[in-house]
Wavefront OBJ file of the C-alpha trace (Angstrom):
o trace
v -211.042 -86.248 -198.376
v -214.345 -87.486 -196.957
v -217.817 -86.108 -197.785
v -217.906 -83.645 -194.838
v -214.523 -82.203 -195.814
v -215.617 -81.862 -199.446
v -218.803 -80.015 -198.451
v -216.901 -77.735 -196.065
v -214.423 -76.912 -198.819
v -217.224 -75.747 -201.148
v -219.222 -73.774 -198.542
v -219.220 -70.096 -199.493
v -219.381 -68.320 -196.123
v -219.333 -64.932 -197.838
v -222.976 -65.433 -198.827
v -225.303 -64.509 -195.947
v -229.056 -64.100 -195.572
v -231.396 -62.817 -192.885
v -235.032 -63.881 -193.144
v -237.435 -62.097 -190.805
v -240.061 -64.592 -189.655
v -242.030 -62.554 -187.129
v -242.255 -59.727 -184.632
v -242.865 -59.959 -180.877
v -243.367 -56.571 -179.283
v -240.234 -54.601 -180.100
v -238.238 -57.702 -181.051
v -237.697 -59.215 -184.489
v -237.526 -62.997 -184.907
v -235.310 -64.092 -187.779
v -233.185 -66.832 -189.294
v -229.537 -66.165 -190.092
v -227.989 -68.289 -192.819
v -224.316 -68.469 -193.652
v -223.386 -69.985 -196.995
v -226.006 -72.749 -197.157
v -229.781 -72.235 -196.747
v -229.960 -75.559 -194.892
v -227.562 -74.225 -192.229
v -229.315 -71.554 -190.213
v -229.777 -70.328 -186.692
v -232.889 -68.680 -185.267
v -232.263 -65.393 -183.492
v -234.191 -62.544 -181.882
v -233.166 -58.925 -181.279
v -234.525 -55.366 -181.361
v -235.049 -53.957 -184.859
v -232.191 -51.426 -184.620
v -229.763 -54.171 -183.592
v -231.036 -56.399 -186.402
v -230.446 -53.710 -189.017
v -226.916 -53.116 -187.665
v -226.276 -56.882 -187.652
v -227.517 -57.158 -191.240
v -225.215 -54.334 -192.314
v -222.202 -55.732 -190.437
v -222.733 -59.182 -191.949
v -223.353 -57.801 -195.453
v -226.423 -60.036 -195.460
v -229.356 -60.034 -197.843
v -232.497 -59.101 -195.881
v -235.690 -60.985 -196.692
v -239.022 -60.693 -194.872
v -241.495 -63.583 -194.849
v -244.935 -62.720 -196.255
v -246.589 -63.116 -192.848
v -244.169 -60.687 -191.189
v -244.088 -57.847 -193.721
v -246.681 -55.565 -192.090
v -245.419 -55.915 -188.520
v -241.761 -55.624 -189.514
v -242.372 -52.562 -191.696
v -244.283 -50.841 -188.893
v -241.578 -51.650 -186.340
v -238.736 -50.606 -188.637
v -240.428 -47.275 -189.341
v -241.190 -46.622 -185.671
v -244.970 -46.883 -185.939
l 1 2 3 4 5 6 7 8 9 10 11 12 13 14 15 16 17 18 19 20 21 22 23 24 25 26 27 28 29 30 31 32 33 34 35 36 37 38 39 40 41 42 43 44 45 46 47 48 49 50 51 52 53 54 55 56 57 58 59 60 61 62 63 64 65 66 67 68 69 70 71 72 73 74 75 76 77 78
């Protein structure tokens, strides 16, 4: 087994995180991580879709310090 196979074998894909990094209008910018914090994809979607995605993925939701106010306002419809 080479190094890549060994790492893939130990990757826990059940662990998932969503980190909100910003808000643009009615859209939320975020990073989605699956199993390894170094493996992530940047995504953007409306807040309702993000919350559904978070629930469907059973992901831990985290909001970056710089995005807290804007995300909270958007999520609460303000």
